[in-house]
GUKOL-58622 format. One line per field, with one value per residue (C-alpha): residue number from 1; x, y negated, z negated. Coordinates in pm, 1 decimal. Layout:
num	NUM	...
xx	X	...
yy	Y	...
zz	Z	...
END
This chain:
num	1	2	3	4	5	6	7	8	9	10	11	12	13	14	15	16	17	18	19	20	21	22	23	24	25	26	27	28	29	30	31	32	33	34	35	36	37	38	39	40	41	42	43	44	45	46	47	48	49	50	51	52	53	54	55	56	57	58	59	60	61	62	63	64	65	66	67	68	69	70	71	72	73	74	75	76	77	78	79	80	81	82	83	84	85	86	87	88	89	90	91	92	93	94	95	96	97	98	99	100	101	102	103	104	105	106	107	108	109	110	111	112	113	114	115	116	117	118	119	120	121	122	123	124	125	126	127	128	129	130	131	132	133	134	135	136	137	138	139	140	141	142	143	144	145	146	147	148	149	150	151	152	153	154	155	156	157	158	159	160	161	162	163	164	165	166	167	168	169	170	171	172	173	174	175	176	177	178	179	180	181	182	183	184	185	186	187	188	189	190	191	192	193	194	195	196	197	198	199	200	201	202	203	204	205	206	207	208	209	210	211	212	213	214	215	216	217	218	219	220	221	222	223	224	225	226	227	228	229	230	231	232	233	234	235	236	237	238	239	240	241	242	243	244	245	246	247	248	249	250	251	252	253	254	255	256	257	258	259	260	261	262	263	264	265	266	267	268	269	270	271	272	273	274	275	276	277	278	279	280	281	282	283	284	285	286	287	288	289	290	291	292	293	294	295	296	297	298	299	300	301	302	303	304	305	306	307	308	309	310	311	312	313	314	315	316	317	318	319	320	321	322	323	324	325	326	327	328	329	330	331	332	333	334	335	336	337	338	339	340	341	342	343
xx	2307.6	2093.9	2108.1	1896.2	2023.7	2219.4	2257.6	2331.8	2597.8	2811.2	3178.8	3242.0	3189.0	2869.5	2834.3	2920.0	2683.7	2786.1	2734.2	3000.3	3282.3	3385.4	3304.2	3447.0	3785.9	3757.3	3695.4	3970.3	4258.8	4374.3	4249.5	4459.3	4723.0	4801.4	4544.6	4374.3	4143.1	4074.5	3827.6	3581.9	3322.0	3251.6	3465.1	3694.2	3529.7	3195.7	3329.3	3279.5	2910.3	2880.6	3040.1	2793.4	2497.6	2622.8	2677.1	2319.6	2199.6	2416.6	2287.7	1929.1	1982.0	2114.1	1822.5	1575.8	1723.6	1679.6	2039.5	2097.4	2445.1	2522.4	2844.7	2910.4	2949.8	3301.5	3155.8	3448.8	3716.8	3886.6	3987.8	3956.7	4313.3	4442.9	4240.8	4393.4	4736.4	4800.9	4697.7	4991.4	5316.0	5632.1	5498.2	5622.4	5312.0	5486.6	5726.6	5549.4	5714.2	5637.0	5534.8	5382.8	5008.1	4871.8	4840.6	5214.8	5174.6	5379.5	5161.2	5226.5	5230.3	5308.9	5685.9	5788.4	6061.9	6027.4	5857.9	5498.7	5258.9	4906.9	4903.2	4527.8	4216.7	4124.9	3777.2	3630.1	3396.8	3280.9	3163.3	3005.7	2820.5	2689.5	2580.7	2380.6	2196.8	2104.3	1980.5	2120.0	2448.3	2731.9	3059.9	3356.6	3652.1	4022.8	4305.9	4507.0	4870.6	5017.0	4835.7	4945.2	5306.0	5278.6	5134.8	5426.4	5784.8	6003.6	6289.1	6323.7	6288.7	6479.7	6292.2	5950.7	5845.5	5931.3	5734.7	5428.0	5435.9	5466.1	5155.2	4990.5	5057.2	4907.3	4597.0	4570.8	4520.0	4261.2	4063.5	4044.7	3923.4	3662.6	3514.0	3517.4	3327.6	3045.9	3140.3	2989.5	3238.5	3568.9	3688.9	4048.7	4090.4	4381.4	4358.7	4736.9	4740.7	4580.7	4789.9	5125.3	5079.2	5448.6	5512.9	5187.0	5306.9	5645.4	5522.9	5160.7	5022.9	5272.9	5140.8	4782.6	4873.5	5008.1	4687.1	4465.7	4672.9	4440.4	4133.4	3819.0	3545.3	3421.2	3684.7	3665.8	3919.7	3838.2	4069.4	3979.3	4075.9	4050.9	3770.6	3595.7	3570.6	3950.9	4082.5	3897.2	4076.0	3971.7	4160.6	3962.2	4070.0	4255.5	4634.6	4614.7	4320.8	4368.8	4658.7	4401.8	4247.2	4493.4	4459.8	4259.6	4026.6	3666.7	3521.2	3670.1	3516.2	3541.2	3435.3	3235.5	3005.2	3213.3	3481.3	3224.2	3444.6	3443.7	3297.0	3474.7	3758.9	3540.5	3606.2	3965.0	3840.3	3676.5	3544.5	3546.0	3233.0	3229.4	3126.1	2998.8	3029.2	2718.2	2703.5	2900.0	3033.3	3180.0	2837.3	2569.2	2304.0	2112.6	2088.0	1748.1	1684.5	1679.9	2028.7	2150.4	1970.9	2134.5	2479.8	2406.6	2283.5	2607.0	2803.4	2580.1	2734.6	3067.8	2989.1	2713.3	2434.1	2496.9	2847.1	2744.2	2705.8	2574.7	2753.1	2871.5	3196.4	3367.5	3280.5	3004.4	3206.5	3235.8	2878.1	2606.7	2380.4	2069.7	2264.3	2425.4	2089.4	1924.9	2196.5	2189.0	1811.9	1826.0	2090.9	1868.0	1572.1	1778.2	1907.4	1552.0	1444.8	1706.3	1641.0	1273.4	1355.7	1566.5	1316.2
yy	12523.7	12640.2	13012.8	13229.3	13413.4	13721.2	13605.9	13893.0	13911.5	14150.2	14162.3	14100.5	14371.6	14538.5	14853.1	14767.2	14905.1	15217.7	15032.7	14781.4	14990.7	15356.3	15438.7	15791.3	15654.8	15379.7	15628.3	15861.7	15629.1	15382.8	15025.2	14887.0	14626.6	14553.0	14495.2	14813.5	14690.6	15044.5	15074.2	14839.2	14994.6	14667.9	14543.9	14263.8	14003.0	14062.0	14120.0	13767.4	13778.8	14123.4	13997.9	13709.0	13942.8	14182.0	13891.2	13768.0	14121.9	14150.7	13817.2	13926.6	14258.9	14078.6	13836.2	14122.8	14306.4	13994.4	13885.6	13532.0	13477.9	13612.6	13691.8	13753.8	14122.6	14098.2	14214.1	14065.0	14256.6	14590.1	14561.9	14308.4	14181.3	14231.7	13966.0	13685.1	13838.4	13895.4	13541.3	13375.5	13239.4	13414.2	13762.4	13976.5	14160.2	14331.9	14519.3	14633.8	14711.7	14987.1	14973.1	15211.3	15194.3	15204.6	15581.5	15604.3	15677.5	15479.6	15268.9	15012.9	14657.3	14304.7	14243.8	13905.6	13753.0	13380.9	13130.8	13233.4	12954.4	12910.8	12805.3	12731.2	12793.3	13160.3	13190.1	12839.5	12932.3	13232.7	12994.7	12751.7	13039.9	13165.2	12815.6	12790.1	13115.4	13107.9	12857.3	13060.6	13014.5	13164.5	13329.9	13407.8	13631.9	13600.0	13842.2	13737.1	13632.7	13893.3	14174.2	14049.1	14035.3	14401.4	14488.4	14345.4	14433.8	14138.9	14086.1	13714.7	13596.3	13868.6	13768.3	13917.6	13618.0	13372.7	13585.0	13599.5	13225.2	13153.8	13362.7	13166.2	12836.2	12971.1	13089.8	12751.4	12568.5	12821.2	12797.6	12418.8	12436.7	12698.7	12476.9	12180.8	12395.2	12460.6	12764.3	12766.1	13025.6	13161.4	13499.0	13621.8	13999.3	14119.9	14500.2	14531.7	14341.3	14653.0	14895.7	14727.6	14550.9	14506.0	14313.3	14123.8	14012.2	13913.6	13686.5	13759.2	13476.2	13232.7	13329.0	13282.9	12943.3	12839.0	12961.4	12759.1	12440.4	12143.0	12358.6	12224.4	12463.3	12782.3	13051.1	13421.6	13703.0	14066.3	14312.8	14674.8	15040.5	15076.4	15187.2	15484.0	15656.7	15662.9	15643.9	15907.3	15900.6	15620.1	15514.2	15450.3	15087.5	14808.9	14782.7	14408.6	14198.1	13989.3	13818.4	13643.3	13459.3	13171.1	13142.9	12869.2	13113.4	13064.3	13415.1	13765.2	14063.5	14382.8	14745.4	14903.0	15160.6	15446.4	15422.8	15376.9	15094.9	14997.5	14649.9	14530.1	14436.4	14150.2	13972.5	13919.5	13677.7	13396.5	13116.4	13320.9	13414.1	13793.9	13941.1	14264.6	14575.5	14787.6	15013.6	15341.1	15364.0	15713.1	15866.0	15823.9	15862.0	15536.4	15405.7	15331.0	14973.2	15097.2	15246.4	14909.3	14731.3	14961.7	14881.0	14510.0	14549.3	14732.9	14413.7	14175.3	14235.3	14120.8	13833.5	13573.0	13638.6	13297.8	13413.1	13725.2	13766.8	14111.6	14290.3	14629.5	14770.6	14699.6	14649.3	14855.9	14894.0	15274.9	15360.9	15468.5	15177.2	15317.8	15396.9	15053.5	14881.5	15103.6	15036.6	14664.8	14648.6	14848.2	14607.5	14306.4	14475.7	14584.1	14229.8	14099.0	14346.0	14221.7	13859.9	13902.4	14075.1	13781.8	13525.1
zz	5616.8	5318.8	5247.3	5015.6	4710.6	4826.8	5188.0	5424.9	5692.6	5891.1	5808.2	6176.9	6433.0	6551.2	6762.7	7123.6	7390.0	7582.7	7911.1	7804.1	7656.2	7667.6	7309.0	7329.5	7431.4	7171.7	6890.9	7008.6	6925.1	6663.5	6709.9	6997.6	6912.3	7279.2	7553.1	7672.8	7945.2	8063.9	7776.9	7948.8	8182.6	8363.7	8658.1	8548.0	8773.1	8593.5	8244.6	8112.6	8201.6	8045.2	7723.9	7715.8	7761.7	7493.1	7253.4	7303.2	7229.7	6916.5	6785.4	6851.4	6669.4	6361.6	6363.8	6416.3	6117.0	5902.8	5849.0	5722.5	5869.8	6215.6	6399.7	6767.3	6683.8	6831.8	7162.8	7356.9	7168.3	7211.8	6847.0	6569.4	6621.6	6973.9	7157.8	6953.4	6893.8	7263.4	7360.7	7183.0	7320.0	7207.5	7291.4	7582.0	7699.1	7988.8	7761.2	7447.6	7118.2	6867.6	6503.0	6251.2	6203.9	5849.3	5890.9	5960.5	6333.0	6589.9	6821.6	7097.9	6958.8	7080.6	7104.0	6966.6	7183.1	7104.1	6871.6	6796.1	6889.7	7020.8	7385.3	7381.5	7168.1	7196.2	7042.6	7061.3	7346.0	7140.1	6865.9	7110.5	7275.5	6940.9	6844.0	7168.0	7100.4	6732.8	6479.6	6190.2	6008.9	6212.1	6118.2	6341.2	6254.4	6332.5	6253.5	5949.9	5987.9	5753.2	5933.0	6275.8	6153.2	6053.5	6395.9	6593.0	6679.4	6583.7	6829.6	6758.5	6396.7	6215.8	5900.2	5818.0	5610.7	5888.8	6136.1	5910.3	5842.6	6216.4	6273.9	5991.4	6166.4	6489.8	6302.0	6130.0	6457.2	6567.2	6242.6	6263.2	6623.4	6532.1	6261.7	6500.1	6752.4	6503.4	6296.0	5947.5	5820.6	5947.3	5820.7	5828.6	5854.5	5638.9	5601.5	5577.5	5250.2	5104.8	5309.8	5233.5	4899.4	4813.7	5134.7	5082.5	4740.1	4881.8	5160.4	5254.1	5043.2	5199.6	5543.4	5420.2	5278.3	5618.8	5785.4	5549.3	5529.3	5570.3	5637.8	5471.6	5592.8	5426.7	5475.0	5395.6	5378.9	5450.8	5277.2	5337.3	5337.3	5716.4	5947.8	5786.6	6125.8	6148.8	5789.6	5590.0	5254.0	5019.3	4705.4	4390.6	4377.1	4552.7	4557.6	4627.3	4513.4	4194.7	4374.5	4595.4	4298.2	4335.5	4713.3	4884.0	5059.5	4943.6	4992.2	4954.2	5137.8	4933.0	4994.9	4712.5	4876.9	5015.3	4746.6	4468.4	4347.7	3982.1	4017.1	3703.9	3939.2	4064.3	3735.8	3852.4	4121.3	3921.4	4134.7	4456.9	4645.4	4680.9	5015.3	4863.1	5078.3	5019.3	5328.6	5340.0	5695.8	5658.5	5720.3	5984.1	5715.1	5690.0	5335.3	5188.0	5081.5	4720.8	4757.2	4882.0	4597.7	4342.2	4482.0	4451.3	4094.4	4008.9	4073.7	3878.0	3532.9	3677.0	3916.1	3920.3	4167.5	4325.0	4422.5	4617.1	4992.5	5090.2	5374.1	5502.9	5368.1	5700.6	6066.9	6232.6	6553.7	6548.4	6451.2	6699.4	6782.3	6614.7	6297.1	6292.8	6324.3	6064.5	5809.6	5881.8	5837.0	5511.7	5387.0	5452.8	5284.4	4983.6	4935.3	4955.6	4684.1	4435.2	4533.5	4449.7	4119.5	4004.9	4130.9
END
């Protein structure tokens, strides 16, 4: 599907409506790794319809803001990872395990008790539903295999690399089904590659290779510093990024706004499309289109304009709805400003 110069897109999530999820409870804890259905305000027998309605609204908001690539806003998810991770075979969901979150706090996680495998497609209907409700390019996100391996208690493999590769094979089947269902782009979320770079260097790329084996569609990888609403300290640069240059993933999603990242690092990813984070999610202040345009211009000495997709730093899940929409609209307008300058 043809896209303009500096196409705009969310990284994945959009702000879920208050009628759908208890946002106060959501913001008061780390992103859940196990299922936490008590977060939903809708009775379980009506939840599927509520998710559909919220997804239609999220698509409409993105179109109204002027985005070129839309997502489902992850309306059906309690977190970016738990919906997929808890739908796999090999996981005991009745007896949770414990692992350290990236902040160092112990949290409940899936407990691996057998071979990790995908019992059925998890998000195919999500893509089909999006395709029915928009004519724009669509992107769907899945949790990355390395990150899922770090968010699990392994009581079966006894080998972190084997666990991560097993998750990669499960993700691989899902990605292929998502493209077959009509996705234009599939993004893998791998925040733990930044949080645990030594382990990522040891076997994270092997897990990513397993996830992408035989995949021919446009794939992206989001590597981030964590949700700004929950992780307040930002390093000045990435601990793990140039290593992705040799991977098969086509696009790399990078935060530049809140951290004021030195965009020279983008030169370490030749040939990759850069999903350029230009919205600071640590503040509810809505950027002006000119602020967004300036952040795009900052990257241009280091990466060709044709290789830039404009996006927020991370997901908009924790922002108030009016703030999320305002930032998204400013992003689209800022991208249009730079597009017109270069035209």
